[in-house]
C-alpha positions in Angstrom: -9.8 12.6 -4.6 -11.9 12.9 -1.1 -10.3 9.9 0.9 -7.3 10.1 -0.5 -3.4 11.4 1.0 -2.9 12.3 -2.9 0.3 10.8 -3.6 2.1 7.4 -2.9 5.6 7.8 -0.9 8.6 5.6 -2.4 11.1 4.2 0.3 13.8 2.6 -0.4 15.1 1.1 3.1 18.4 0.0 1.7 19.2 3.0 0.2 18.0 5.1 2.2 16.2 7.4 0.0 12.2 8.4 -0.2 10.5 9.8 -3.1 6.8 11.1 -3.6 4.4 11.0 -6.4 1.4 12.1 -7.1 -1.2 9.2 -6.9 -3.2 9.2 -10.6 -6.9 10.7 -10.3 -7.6 8.0 -12.3 -6.5 5.3 -11.2 -7.8 6.3 -8.1 -11.3 6.2 -9.6 -10.7 2.7 -10.9 -9.3 1.1 -8.1 -11.4 2.2 -5.0 -9.5 2.2 -1.6 -6.0 1.2 -0.9 -6.5 -2.6 -1.5 -7.2 -2.3 -4.9 -4.0 0.3 -5.7 -2.1 -2.0 -3.2 -2.7 -4.7 -5.8 -1.4 -2.8 -8.7 1.4 -1.7 -7.2 1.8 -5.0 -6.9 1.5 -6.2 -10.4 4.1 -3.0 -11.3 6.9 -4.0 -9.0 6.9 -7.7 -7.5 8.5 -9.4 -10.2 7.9 -13.3 -11.0 10.5 -15.3 -9.0 11.5 -12.8 -6.4 12.6 -14.6 -3.1 10.1 -13.3 -0.6 13.0 -12.8 2.3 15.3 -10.9 -0.1 14.7 -6.7 0.2 14.4 -6.6 -3.2 10.6 -7.9 -2.5 8.8 -4.2 -1.8 5.6 -4.0 0.9 3.6 -2.0 -0.3 1.5 -0.4 3.0 -1.8 1.4 1.5 -5.0 3.1 3.6 -8.1 2.4 3.1 -10.2 5.0 2.0 -12.2 5.5 4.9 -9.4 5.9 7.1 -9.7 9.5 9.1 -13.6 9.1 9.5 -16.3 8.1 12.0 -17.6 5.3 9.6 -17.7 1.8 11.7 -14.3 -0.6 10.8 -12.6 1.9 8.4 -9.1 2.3 10.2 -7.5 -0.6 8.1 -4.2 -0.4 6.7 -3.3 -2.9 3.9 0.1 -4.6 3.7 0.7 -6.8 0.7 4.1 -8.1 -0.2 5.0 -11.7 -1.8 4.6 -14.1 1.5 7.6 -16.4 2.2 4.9 -19.4 2.6 4.5 -21.0 -0.8 5.5 -17.8 -2.6 2.0 -16.6 -2.8 1.3 -12.6 -3.3 -0.9 -12.3 -0.4 -2.3 -9.3 1.9 -2.5 -8.8 5.3 -5.1 -6.3 7.0 -4.3 -4.6 10.9 -6.4 -1.9 11.9 -5.4 0.7 14.7 -4.0 4.7 13.7 -0.8 3.4 11.3 -3.3 4.0 8.4 -4.5 7.2 9.8 -0.8 8.1 10.1 0.2 7.4 6.3 -2.7 9.6 5.0 -1.1 12.9 7.0 2.6 12.3 5.7 
């Protein structure tokens, strides 16, 4: 599981609860990197017709596979959710240290 933190952290801000589950190695092999896993989780957790601005709309954060390495352009964090504009499920990408920090949690 090189390149992965090995866990998925679920955070419910409404209830103030967290839980950590191991990342399925087969899922990691099939969906290389944070973006692929984000879309798999979006498919599982973003229900049809959910209000994009409701607390039930998840925001899924995933770190890219090469985050924490010296690879150029690697420190990427992917945020996937149902966006308010037209209700599409989409992903925003950011650089910086948050992706690396997520891997260390």
